[in-house]
N, C-alpha and C positions, 0 to 999 in steps of 0.2 A: 394493526391488522390481526384478524383472528387466525388461529392455527389452521393450516391447510387441511382440507377434508381428505380422508383416505380415498374416497371414490374419485375425487378430482385428480389426485396424484396418479391413481391407477389408470384413469382414462388418458391422461397426457403421456404416460409412459408407454402406452400401447403402440404409439407410432415408432418408438425406438426398438422395443423388445419384440414386436410382432405378435404379442399375445398380451392379454390383460393380467397384470400381476396382482398379487396380494400385497398390500402395503401395511406395515406396522412399525412400531418403535419410533413414532414421530416425536421429536423433542427439539425445542429451541435451545440453542447454546448462547451463553452470555458473551458479551464483548461485541465489538463492531458497532460503533455509535451511529453510523450512517447506513447500515444495511442489516436486514434480518437474515439469520442463518438457521436453517432447519435441517436436522439430520433425520434420516429415515431409512428403512430397509424395504426393498422390493423383492418379492419371491415369485419365480415362475419356473415351471418344469424342474423343480428340485434345486434350482440355483438361486442363491441370495446375492443381490446387488446392493452394496452399501452406497448410499447416495446423499447428496447435499442439495438443498434448494436455497439459492441466494436471491433475495428480492428486496426491493425498496420499500420502506415504510411509506405512509401516506404523504409525508413531506420529505423531499430528497434533496440533499445538497451536493451530490456527486457530479462529476464533470462529464461523464459519458453515459449514454443510454445503455440498456442491457444488451441490445443487439450488437453494439460496438464492442462491449467487453467480451461477449461470446466469440466474436471474430478475432479479437486480440489473443484470447487464450488458444484458439486453434492455430493462429499464425506463430505464436511463441512455441507451442508444442512441435510444430513442423521444423522450427529452427533449433530444436534440441534443448529448449528451456524446460526445466522440471515444473510442470503445472498439472493440475487435475484435468482429466479428459472431460470435455463438455459433451453433453448428451442430448439435451432438449432445450430449445428456446421457447419460453412460454408465450402464448398468444392471448389477446384479450378474451377470446371465446373460452379459454380454459378456466377462467374464473379464479385464478391463483395469484393475480397481480403481475407486476412488472419484474421479470427475473428469468432465471434459467436453472437447469438441473445439471449437475456434474458429478463425477465419481468422488467418493469420499476417500481421502488419503489419510491413513492412520498416522498419528503422531501428536506432538504438542505444539501449541501456538502461544502459550502464556510465557512472556519473557522471564518472569520471576523464576519459573520452574526451569526453563532452558538454561538460565545463567547460574542457577544455584543447586539444583538437584544432582545427586551423585550419578543417577542413571544417564545424565547427559554430559558427563565429564569428557568422554571421548569425542562427542559431537562438538563440544566447545573448542577442542583442539583443531578441528577441521573446518569449522564454519566460516572463518575469514576467507580461506582459499576457495571454498565452495561458493560463497557469495560473490567473490571477485569473478570467478569463472561464469556464474550465472549472469552477472551484469554484462560481461563481455559478450555473452550469447544474445542477451536482450538487445544490446546496442548494435548487433550485427544482423538483426532480423531485416530481410529485404523490404524496403518501403512499398514495393509493388504488391506485397502480400497483405498489407494492412488496410483496414477500413479508413475512411476519412477521419483525420485527427487534426486538432488545432495545433498551430505552431506557436510555441511559447518560449522565446529566448529570454535572456537575462533582462534586457531593456523592457520587453513587454511585461514581464512579471513585476519588475520594480514599479512600473507605472500602474499596474493593476492593484498592487498592495498599497501604494500611496493613495490611490483613489478610494480604496476601501477604508483606510484610516481616516481620510478627510470626511467621508460620509457617515462614519460610524457614530460621531458625536461624543467621543470620550477622549481625554488627553492621554497619550502614551508617548512621552518624550523619548523613551529608550528606543522605540521602533522608529520614530521620526529621525533620530540621530543615526540609527543604523542604516536606514534607507538613503540618507544623504551620503553617508560614508561609502555605501556600495555604489551609488550612482557615479562616484568619482573613480571607481576601480573596476568597472565592468570589463571582464576578460575579452580579448579578441576572439571572434568566432574562428574555430579551426575545423575545416572540412564542412561537409554537408550535414544538415540536421539528421539526427538518429531517433529511433524509438526510445523514449524515456518512460520508464515504469511510473515514476511520479510518487510512489509511496513504498519504495523498497527499503524495509527496515525490520528490525526485530519486532515480532508481533504480527507481521504479515507473512511469516514463513511457517510451514509445517516442518517440524524437526523431530527426528527419531534418534535413538542411541547412536545411529550411524551418521547422523548429521542432517543436512538439508534434504528434504524430500519433495517439497513443492513451494512455489512462489504464488502467493494469493493477492487479492485486492488490487485489481488493475483499473479501477474506475477513474484514477487520476492520470492515466497514460496520455502522452502527447508527443509531439515532435519537438526536438530541441537539442540542447547541449548535453551529451551523455554524462559529463562530469557532475551535472545536477544530481544524478542518482547516487554517486559516490559521496557527495557532500551531505545529502539527506540521511544516508546511513550513519554518518558521523555526527549528526546533531546530538547535543548532550541529552536531550529528552529520551532518545532511543538507547541510551546506555543503561538506563534503569538502575542507577546507583553505582555502576562499575565505571566511575569517571576516569580511571587509569587505563581503560581499554576503549579508546574512542571509536573504533570500528564496531558499532552495534553492541557494545558492552562485552564483546568476546575477543577482540583482537586489536592489533596496532595498525596505524595508518600505513606504516612501511610495509607490513605484510599484505595489507589490502592492495596497495598500489603495485607491489611486486607481482602479485598473482594476477591482477587485472591486466598488467602489461604483458605478462607471459601468455595470457589467454587471448591476446590480440587487441586489447584496449589501448587507448592513448593515455599515457601517463601525464597527469596535470602537474603544473608547478605548485609549490606550497601556497603561493598567493592565490592562485586560481581555486584550489580546493578550499582555502579559507573563505573566499568570497561566497562559494556555494553553501558552505556550512552556515555562514551568516544569513544568507537569504532563506535557507531552510528554517532557521530559527525564527525569522520574521513570519514565515508562512505558517509554522506550527502555532505561533502565538495568535495569529489572526484566525486560524481554524478553531482554536480554543474559544476565542471570543464568539465566533459564529455559532458554535455548538452550544455554548452556554445560553445564548440568547434564543436559540431554537426552543430550549426548555422554558426560559423566562417569559417568552412571548406566547407560550401555550401551543406552539405548533406540534411539538412532540414532548410529552411529559416523561422525563427520564432522570433518575438520580445520577446516572453516569454522565449525561450531558451537563447537568448542573455542576457536578464536581470538577469537570474539566475546566470550568471557568477560573479556578484558582491557579491554573498553570500559566495564565497570561503573564503575571508578574515574574514568574520564574524565567520565562523566555526573554523578557526584557533584561533581566540580570545576566542571563547567559550571553545575550547579544553584546552587552557592554564589555564583558570579559573578552569576547572575540575581538572587538575593536581595539582592546588594550593589548592584544597579542596572544591571548590564551584561547586555544580552540577546545 
């Protein structure tokens, strides 16, 4: 899609600001294979508002529509989760596509920088505890405050991914073995379903020198087992080379679980967490396949989407190691 027009952004912001702002510094940021992210500034009455527009490209693989994500961000903020404040939900008449506008939170999202740059050394020391506390807050969001969300427990997800592999037309014996292994080890459901972020991992946080500032990318949110989010954070792909720090590449599992429990979350058993790390590995491998073929089929031409395809084999290897007892 083309860059948003200044005039269109000014017109849509009038409903929030109460006056027509001047808009400038429009720029698209890289990253985010399934969503366009545009930064810009709005100026009115001598005040500058740093903003972000998030919208879908022409072809969209996300699981929630933008109205749902808008409501999710509002509900999470009300529950004390650090998220950007949402300001305007785009309408078809706005001519800007399917998306919304929210505040811009300053900080870094690139995992390589967060995990290696000196400026984030203090942040790395606090991120595990902050992530655990944020997850406990997410999992405590009252269900009555949420928009309608799909319920996706472990059995449903195993069935979904098995069906995906069966219909994809490519042999992936590592994933087949992993799904069979998981189907024999599905954890018992404990308590009622909770809000699950669905993509809580390094790369979807805004981090400053002081640590976690905001949780992003809620398009995979659903109702389910909250331990899914803990397992997803610990998938090897999200360690970005720091394999000795399984919690997001910055911490230990013990530290993550200790802080999650202290913040009110339910502490899982080792086998339960291992199960969700395994299922997360299958899911990321499948997402890599889908994103690569989105490029190969010509739906969205993107070097980033094409390059993600090479991650499929890495996830099969990771899954085999999980089955063998190494998380």
